[in-house]
MIDOSE-1310 file (N, C-alpha, C; in nm, 2 decimals, decimal comma, always signed):
residues 118
mrav	-12,84/+5,19/+12,38/-12,71/+5,19/+12,31/-12,72/+5,25/+12,21; -12,65/+5,39/+12,18/-12,68/+5,47/+12,04/-12,58/+5,41/+11,97; -12,64/+5,42/+11,86/-12,56/+5,36/+11,70/-12,49/+5,48/+11,68; -12,35/+5,48/+11,66/-12,21/+5,55/+11,63/-12,25/+5,61/+11,46
lnke	-12,26/+5,71/+11,44/-12,25/+5,78/+11,25/-12,12/+5,78/+11,25; -12,09/+5,68/+11,14/-11,92/+5,72/+11,06/-11,96/+5,77/+10,94; -11,89/+5,89/+10,93/-11,90/+5,98/+10,81/-11,78/+5,91/+10,69; -11,74/+5,83/+10,70/-11,68/+5,78/+10,57/-11,75/+5,69/+10,52
evki	-11,83/+5,58/+10,64/-11,93/+5,48/+10,53/-12,05/+5,56/+10,47; -12,10/+5,67/+10,57/-12,24/+5,77/+10,45/-12,16/+5,82/+10,34; -12,04/+5,85/+10,35/-11,96/+5,93/+10,25/-11,96/+5,79/+10,09; -11,94/+5,70/+10,14/-11,94/+5,59/+10,03/-12,09/+5,57/+10,00
lyld	-12,15/+5,53/+10,07/-12,26/+5,49/+10,03/-12,35/+5,59/+9,95; -12,36/+5,75/+9,98/-12,36/+5,84/+9,93/-12,31/+5,84/+9,79; -12,20/+5,79/+9,80/-12,12/+5,83/+9,64/-12,16/+5,71/+9,53; -12,21/+5,60/+9,62/-12,26/+5,46/+9,53/-12,40/+5,51/+9,46
glta	-12,48/+5,63/+9,54/-12,57/+5,63/+9,45/-12,71/+5,62/+9,55; -12,69/+5,59/+9,68/-12,80/+5,58/+9,78/-12,86/+5,68/+9,83; -13,01/+5,67/+9,85/-13,04/+5,76/+9,91/-13,06/+5,80/+10,08; -13,09/+5,88/+10,13/-13,07/+5,89/+10,27/-13,13/+5,76/+10,38
peia	-13,30/+5,73/+10,27/-13,35/+5,64/+10,38/-13,30/+5,49/+10,38; -13,22/+5,49/+10,25/-13,17/+5,33/+10,21/-13,02/+5,36/+10,32; -12,96/+5,43/+10,31/-12,82/+5,45/+10,39/-12,84/+5,43/+10,55; -12,97/+5,48/+10,57/-13,04/+5,50/+10,71/-13,06/+5,33/+10,75
rkln	-13,11/+5,26/+10,68/-13,14/+5,15/+10,69/-13,02/+5,02/+10,70; -12,92/+5,10/+10,61/-12,83/+4,98/+10,58/-12,76/+5,00/+10,71; -12,72/+5,14/+10,79/-12,66/+5,12/+10,87/-12,71/+5,13/+11,05; -12,86/+5,09/+10,99/-12,93/+5,11/+11,15/-12,93/+5,21/+11,25
ikkd	-12,92/+5,37/+11,13/-12,93/+5,48/+11,23/-13,04/+5,56/+11,19; -13,09/+5,70/+11,21/-13,21/+5,74/+11,18/-13,16/+5,80/+11,05; -13,29/+5,80/+10,98/-13,29/+5,89/+10,81/-13,25/+6,05/+10,85; -13,32/+6,10/+10,96/-13,28/+6,22/+10,95/-13,13/+6,25/+11,03
tvek	-13,06/+6,18/+11,10/-12,90/+6,17/+11,12/-12,87/+6,18/+10,97; -12,89/+6,09/+10,93/-12,79/+6,07/+10,78/-12,83/+6,17/+10,68; -12,94/+6,24/+10,71/-12,97/+6,34/+10,61/-12,88/+6,48/+10,65; -12,86/+6,53/+10,80/-12,81/+6,63/+10,83/-12,66/+6,61/+10,85
ciqr	-12,60/+6,46/+10,82/-12,48/+6,44/+10,84/-12,44/+6,50/+10,67; -12,55/+6,43/+10,57/-12,51/+6,46/+10,38/-12,50/+6,64/+10,41; -12,60/+6,70/+10,45/-12,61/+6,84/+10,46/-12,49/+6,86/+10,51; -12,45/+6,85/+10,63/-12,32/+6,90/+10,67/-12,21/+6,89/+10,64
nfsn	-12,20/+6,76/+10,58/-12,08/+6,75/+10,53/-12,01/+6,72/+10,37; -12,13/+6,69/+10,29/-12,13/+6,62/+10,14/-12,20/+6,67/+10,08; -12,22/+6,85/+10,10/-12,31/+6,91/+10,02/-12,25/+6,93/+9,86; -12,09/+6,96/+9,88/-12,04/+6,94/+9,79/-12,01/+6,81/+9,69
lkce	-12,08/+6,70/+9,71/-12,08/+6,61/+9,61/-12,20/+6,57/+9,60; -12,31/+6,68/+9,59/-12,42/+6,63/+9,52/-12,43/+6,58/+9,38; -12,33/+6,65/+9,31/-12,35/+6,60/+9,15/-12,28/+6,46/+9,15; -12,19/+6,45/+9,19/-12,18/+6,32/+9,17/-12,24/+6,20/+9,23
hrva	-12,33/+6,26/+9,34/-12,43/+6,15/+9,38/-12,56/+6,11/+9,32; -12,60/+6,25/+9,23/-12,69/+6,23/+9,12/-12,67/+6,12/+9,03; -12,52/+6,15/+8,96/-12,48/+6,07/+8,86/-12,49/+5,92/+8,90; -12,44/+5,89/+9,03/-12,42/+5,74/+9,04/-12,58/+5,72/+9,10
ltcr	-12,67/+5,79/+9,13/-12,84/+5,77/+9,21/-12,89/+5,72/+9,03; -12,84/+5,79/+8,95/-12,90/+5,76/+8,79/-12,89/+5,63/+8,77; -12,74/+5,58/+8,72/-12,65/+5,52/+8,70/-12,73/+5,36/+8,77; -12,74/+5,35/+8,93/-12,79/+5,23/+9,00/-12,93/+5,23/+8,97
revv	-13,03/+5,32/+8,91/-13,14/+5,31/+8,89/-13,17/+5,24/+8,79; -13,06/+5,28/+8,64/-13,04/+5,25/+8,53/-13,06/+5,06/+8,52; -12,96/+5,04/+8,62/-12,90/+4,90/+8,65/-13,02/+4,83/+8,69; -13,10/+4,91/+8,81/-13,19/+4,82/+8,85/-13,31/+4,80/+8,75
kavn	-13,32/+4,88/+8,65/-13,43/+4,90/+8,57/-13,40/+4,79/+8,45; -13,23/+4,77/+8,44/-13,21/+4,67/+8,33/-13,26/+4,53/+8,35; -13,20/+4,53/+8,44/-13,17/+4,39/+8,56/-13,31/+4,33/+8,54; -13,43/+4,45/+8,63/-13,58/+4,42/+8,63/-13,62/+4,35/+8,49
yean	-13,60/+4,45/+8,39/-13,63/+4,41/+8,24/-13,58/+4,23/+8,18; -13,46/+4,27/+8,21/-13,38/+4,11/+8,16/-13,48/+3,98/+8,27; -13,50/+4,02/+8,41/-13,57/+3,93/+8,44/-13,72/+3,89/+8,45; -13,76/+3,99/+8,39/-13,93/+3,94/+8,33/-13,93/+3,94/+8,20
kyig	-13,82/+3,96/+8,12/-13,82/+3,91/+7,97/-13,85/+3,79/+7,99; -13,80/+3,67/+8,06/-13,84/+3,53/+8,02/-13,97/+3,47/+8,07; -14,00/+3,54/+8,24/-14,17/+3,52/+8,26/-14,21/+3,59/+8,29; -14,32/+3,63/+8,29/-14,39/+3,77/+8,32/-14,45/+3,76/+8,47
dsaf	-14,49/+3,85/+8,54/-14,56/+3,83/+8,67/-14,66/+3,73/+8,69; -14,80/+3,76/+8,61/-14,89/+3,66/+8,62/-14,86/+3,53/+8,55; -14,75/+3,50/+8,46/-14,74/+3,37/+8,45/-14,64/+3,31/+8,55; -14,54/+3,36/+8,65/-14,48/+3,33/+8,77/-14,57/+3,33/+8,88
vkkn	-14,69/+3,37/+8,92/-14,79/+3,38/+9,00/-14,87/+3,24/+8,98; -14,91/+3,21/+8,83/-14,95/+3,10/+8,81/-14,89/+2,96/+8,87; -14,79/+2,96/+8,83/-14,68/+2,84/+8,81/-14,68/+2,84/+8,99; -14,64/+2,92/+9,06/-14,56/+2,93/+9,19/-14,74/+2,98/+9,27
rsiy	-14,82/+2,93/+9,26/-14,94/+2,95/+9,36/-14,95/+2,91/+9,47; -14,86/+2,81/+9,52/-14,85/+2,81/+9,67/-14,83/+2,90/+9,76; -14,74/+2,99/+9,71/-14,72/+3,10/+9,80/-14,77/+3,21/+9,81; -14,90/+3,21/+9,72/-14,97/+3,32/+9,74/-15,12/+3,29/+9,82
ktnp	-15,17/+3,41/+9,84/-15,33/+3,40/+9,88/-15,38/+3,51/+9,82; -15,49/+3,50/+9,80/-15,60/+3,63/+9,74/-15,69/+3,68/+9,87; -15,65/+3,83/+9,84/-15,72/+3,93/+9,95/-15,90/+3,94/+9,88; -15,99/+3,97/+9,98/-16,11/+3,97/+9,94/-16,10/+4,10/+9,81
dgdi	-16,03/+4,15/+9,81/-16,05/+4,24/+9,68/-16,02/+4,18/+9,55; -15,98/+4,04/+9,57/-15,94/+3,97/+9,46/-15,76/+4,00/+9,44; -15,70/+4,10/+9,48/-15,57/+4,09/+9,49/-15,47/+3,96/+9,51; -15,41/+3,92/+9,44/-15,33/+3,84/+9,46/-15,20/+3,88/+9,56
vink	-15,16/+3,82/+9,63/-15,04/+3,87/+9,71/-14,95/+3,73/+9,81; -14,86/+3,75/+9,87/-14,74/+3,68/+9,88/-14,81/+3,64/+10,02; -14,81/+3,50/+10,07/-14,84/+3,46/+10,17/-14,74/+3,47/+10,28; -14,74/+3,53/+10,35/-14,61/+3,56/+10,44/-14,58/+3,45/+10,54
evap	-14,70/+3,40/+10,57/-14,68/+3,26/+10,69/-14,62/+3,13/+10,57; -14,65/+3,16/+10,47/-14,58/+3,01/+10,37/-14,44/+3,07/+10,31; -14,43/+3,20/+10,27/-14,29/+3,24/+10,25/-14,28/+3,36/+10,26; -14,18/+3,35/+10,40/-14,18/+3,47/+10,47/-14,06/+3,56/+10,42
vvtw	-13,96/+3,47/+10,34/-13,83/+3,53/+10,30/-13,86/+3,50/+10,11; -13,88/+3,60/+10,04/-13,87/+3,55/+9,86/-13,71/+3,62/+9,83; -13,69/+3,59/+9,72/-13,61/+3,72/+9,64/-13,68/+3,82/+9,60; -13,57/+3,91/+9,56/-13,57/+4,07/+9,53/-13,65/+4,04/+9,39
dtpr	-13,72/+3,96/+9,30/-13,74/+3,96/+9,16/-13,89/+3,90/+9,19; -13,92/+3,83/+9,30/-14,06/+3,75/+9,33/-14,18/+3,88/+9,32; -14,27/+3,86/+9,26/-14,38/+3,94/+9,24/-14,44/+3,97/+9,37; -14,45/+4,06/+9,40/-14,54/+4,06/+9,56/-14,67/+4,09/+9,56
rlan	-14,72/+4,12/+9,45/-14,88/+4,20/+9,42/-14,89/+4,13/+9,31; -15,04/+4,08/+9,27/-15,06/+4,07/+9,13/-15,23/+4,13/+9,13; -15,22/+4,27/+9,07/-15,37/+4,34/+9,11/-15,51/+4,26/+9,01; -15,59/+4,28/+9,05/-15,71/+4,21/+9,00/-15,75/+4,32/+8,93
enkv	-15,75/+4,29/+8,80/-15,82/+4,38/+8,72/-15,95/+4,42/+8,68; -16,01/+4,32/+8,72/-16,19/+4,36/+8,71/-16,26/+4,37/+8,85; -16,12/+4,44/+8,92/-16,16/+4,47/+9,03/-16,30/+4,63/+9,03; -16,41/+4,62/+9,12/-16,49/+4,70/+9,10/-16,51/+4,79/+9,22
kf	-16,45/+4,93/+9,21/-16,45/+5,01/+9,31/-16,54/+5,11/+9,33; -16,59/+5,13/+9,46/-16,73/+5,20/+9,50/-16,67/+5,34/+9,52
């Protein structure tokens, strides 16, 4: 069964500042289809899209800053060690078997600072 592209939904998401891959994931359609729809129908809205995209990215940046202001990534990993595993290279990553779903602000990886590269 083929997914039907709704131009109005694409337009709303495009004007909200979402990129073509994000829109495609949200609507469960191909990225190329969304890009072609935007190219054909909404090229005149490019300026509004860039403003919304910049605003959305600034909001995400501010929220991430506030979330990390109270507890940093390394402190979070130390306090919640049970959901993480250590890779052979020393990086600490989320163990998907223990925590298959985590919140957006949970650190996914803590890189080993003393790693020796060959």
